[in-house]
N, C-alpha and C positions, 0 to 999 in steps of 0.2 A: 069675858075678861081676857086680856092678852096672855100669851104664852109665858111671857116674862114673870107673871105672877105666881107660876107654880114653883114648888120646891123640888129638889132633886129627889127622884123616886116617884113623884106624882104622875098620874096619866090622866088624860082627857081626850074627847073626841073633839076634832076640829069643826067648828061651827061655821066659820066663814074666814075669808082672806081679805083684808082691805088694802087698798092701794091701787096704784096705776096698773094698766094691763101688762106691761112688761114685768113688773114685780110679781104679779099674780101667776104669769106664764113661768117665771123663774122658779117660784116656789112650787108650783104644780110639777115641774120637771124633776124636782126633788123629792116628790111624793106627798107634799102638803096640800091635800085637797079636803073639802069638806066630807065629814063622815069618817075620816081615817083617824085611827087612835095614834096619839103621840105621847111619848114618855120623856120626861127631863131625866137624863142620865146624871149630868153634873153641870156646874156652872164654872167658868173660868173668867175671873173678872166680871164683866158684864156680858160676855158671850155665853151661849149655851151648847151643850152637847146633848143631842136628843136621839132617841130611838123612833124611827118611822119606817114602818113595814119591817124589812129584814135588814135595814141599814142604820148605821149611826152617822149623824151629820152634825157638824158644828155650824152654827148660824150666829150672825151678830145680833145684838140687842135690837138694833133698828129693824131688822128682818122679823125677830121673834115678836115685836110689838105689833106687827101686822097680822099675826096669826091669832084668831079669836077662838077660845076654846069654851 
């Protein structure tokens, strides 16, 4: 299921990233790689603030939909 389905406070392991190579590379540079734990900190409208590794990152709904957990 996409990351957008999680509620604030929920954590899951990333299963895969879908999309074109440039999108996958961009997300990988932010730490979104299969096997990594991601936690939804909060939502702001349709955007998400997530904890990945030691960082908090704000991502758009369209990017979050490409992250399968």
